[in-house]
Phi, psi and omega in degrees: 000158175228123194267184186294335178275358186085010179283122173259118186229126351285157183294315182230119182281125176234155181298151179303147172292146171264106190255157175287175173298127175308148178303134173292340186196151173282116180294164167297319177296318182302306187295315181302312180302316176300312182297319183288322186288316182297331177290318178299321180301311190291319181295316178296319179288324178294316182289332176294321184295317187290330187285323162112322190281329180236164178224153176232141178230154181287127187237314184298140179280073183212095179223162171212146164211178188297322182292320175302310189289329183288320191252096189302329184289317180299319171308302183307316179292324182295304177299330176286334176281333178293321185278329175295312173302320174293323172302325179282319198226004181094168181280125176296129165304151178296322185225142168248145185254133179231151171283145183295329176298327174285320190289334186285348182241004173252168186278052171290131179292154185299335177271014175061029185221126182235017192288332183273344183284148170293149183295324184301335182267347184234014182302315183303322173292313178303323183294337183278346180287155183269334182195148171262150189232126171267118177264132173236159173222150175222136187283064183216149160273109185304309187299316186288322174303301186300326180296309185286316189258355193292322179302339180266001180081018181269154174204169169263158190215169178264137184259124179228121181269122178314313184302341182272337188303306180300332182290315180287329176301311180300321171295317174297324171289335169296326186240038163072033181058047176290144184291152178227154174218149169260139182232112178262121186250124175257176187292340185249324188203174176227153177223143179243156177209141184280153188295325183292325174298315180292318184298318177302309183292329175288326181292328183292326176290316184292335174273024181081000177259158181226101178310149189297135161092340185292120180249152172212159176213154189265135178275137188287319185299315185257345183073009181252175184252164181238122175261140181241109194253113183313135182304343184293344173281348185257181179230161177295141182233319185224149176235127184281134169265341182209125180278150186279181180243186177229137175218165179246140181240133178279123182231127177255134183275185186287334188261011174088008182281137177264115177268133162257114186260116183259127182209158168300152179215142179070196185102157172219133179238157175237158183280149172278160175292330177295315182293323182291323177295322180297319181288315180299326175297316180293322183297317182290333177289324180291315179309323183280334182285000000 
């Protein structure tokens, strides 16, 4: 369909994704991954806001709270909505980046969060973004790790799940091949790599070639691979001006089990010149299109 503002949604109609059955409950590992990812999202959005030329808003449907975990019915309703939307439109990147000049004239909520809204209600906002960001976090000081472990051939990496690839491709088709990046945030700095670069590396592996340093393993639950792409393939995105701390949060599940969800907290980061230039190049491409 094309609305009064001229947005064709979806850009390219594709068959619904065939997704596995949604999880009936959230595991401790799942909750920890979400908590760590949400911290990374907050730090990326905060750094963008401080810099001023761009802003970031939360878009990916990845939340948890005590009500969802305590109430199994609420969890099932929530996760069903997430999977239904993903089947129709693809996997949402965690954060959307906008030019501040564009954000001032579109309907972004004051809290900078559209993750709970149905795609059909917010697509005109999403179309105005310049890039989607898949946020990851790792509890390491990157510089210290590399200094100590590099002689052993060890490195840190950006984590990419094979099961996400087709889901992200579908989202890109929904939104006219909008760019996506992966951003891995450590305690002292963060790095980014484009989805296109990641996809090319994975295709090389599937064709029997193994790019230097890339590791991968097959997941028992899904039968798909998780790829670990060395940070050497990426570019600096964020530098810590103040390092985060770590805390554990008590979460009680619907069946009485108590989880201790450990995640980073606090910290302050600034954008690198490389990342700002990357965003500016994307902005210029929009003006030229």
